[in-house]
C-alpha positions in Angstrom: -118.3 156.2 72.3 -116.8 153.5 74.6 -117.6 150.3 74.9 -116.3 147.6 77.3 -116.7 143.5 77.5 -116.1 141.7 80.3 -115.4 137.9 80.1 -116.0 135.6 82.8 -115.6 132.0 82.3 -118.7 129.8 83.7 -117.1 127.1 85.5 -120.3 124.9 85.4 -120.8 125.2 81.5 -118.9 122.7 79.3 -119.9 122.9 75.5 -118.5 119.2 75.5 -122.0 118.4 77.5 -124.5 120.5 78.5 -127.6 118.4 79.0 -130.1 117.4 81.5 -131.7 114.1 81.2 -129.7 112.3 78.3 -126.4 110.3 77.6 -124.7 109.8 74.3 -122.2 107.7 73.5 -119.5 106.7 72.0 -117.6 109.7 71.3 -116.2 109.8 69.0 -118.9 108.2 66.9 -117.9 105.5 64.3 -121.0 104.3 62.5 -123.7 104.1 65.3 -124.7 106.7 68.0 -126.2 105.9 71.0 -128.7 108.4 72.9 -130.0 107.1 76.1 -132.8 109.3 78.0 -132.6 109.5 81.5 -136.1 110.0 82.4 -137.7 108.3 79.6 -141.5 108.6 79.5 -143.6 106.5 76.6 -146.0 109.4 76.2 -143.4 111.9 75.0 -141.8 112.2 71.7 -138.1 112.5 71.7 -136.0 113.7 68.8 -132.3 115.0 67.7 -131.0 117.2 65.5 -127.4 117.7 64.5 -125.6 120.9 63.4 -122.3 121.1 62.1 -119.8 123.9 63.7 -121.4 126.6 61.2 -124.7 126.3 63.0 -126.1 124.2 59.7 -128.4 121.5 61.0 -127.2 118.4 58.8 -129.6 115.6 60.3 -133.0 115.6 62.3 -133.5 111.9 64.0 -136.8 110.7 65.7 -135.7 108.7 69.0 -137.7 105.5 70.0 -140.8 105.9 71.7 -141.1 102.3 72.9 -137.8 102.4 75.0 -135.1 104.7 76.8 -132.2 104.0 74.4 -132.5 104.9 70.6 -129.5 104.5 68.0 -128.8 106.2 64.9 -126.9 105.0 61.8 -124.3 108.0 61.4 -122.5 107.0 58.1 -124.3 109.5 56.1 -122.7 112.0 58.1 -119.0 113.3 57.1 -116.0 113.3 59.6 -115.8 116.0 61.6 -117.0 118.1 65.1 -120.9 118.6 65.4 -123.5 119.5 68.1 -126.3 117.3 68.8 -129.7 119.0 70.0 -131.9 116.2 72.0 -135.6 117.3 72.7 -138.1 115.9 74.6 -141.5 117.1 73.5 -141.3 120.7 72.6 -138.2 121.3 75.3 -134.9 120.9 74.8 -133.1 118.5 76.9 -129.6 120.0 76.0 -127.0 120.1 73.6 -123.5 118.2 73.4 -120.5 118.5 71.4 -119.5 115.0 69.6 -117.1 114.0 66.8 -117.8 111.7 63.8 -115.1 109.8 62.6 
């Protein structure tokens, strides 16, 4: 039995920012994380999941429905590197790596 693996790097993929339709700031985060939905629609529910680097969900936040900019108080999240996924309705807008201090 023989096996081969070919690695090719996709220059368009960046784990630090693989999203469509939202901005997250600041990075690194101290106490408050801002999420701005680019093509916001008041008829759609938005939320975000935060995962540690082991893939364990550590938090879920409902985002504001009345305005495109939401903020999350993050003092309960431990210092470290996380992934945040932002959802619009039942679709994922994207994933971004973020550092919590």
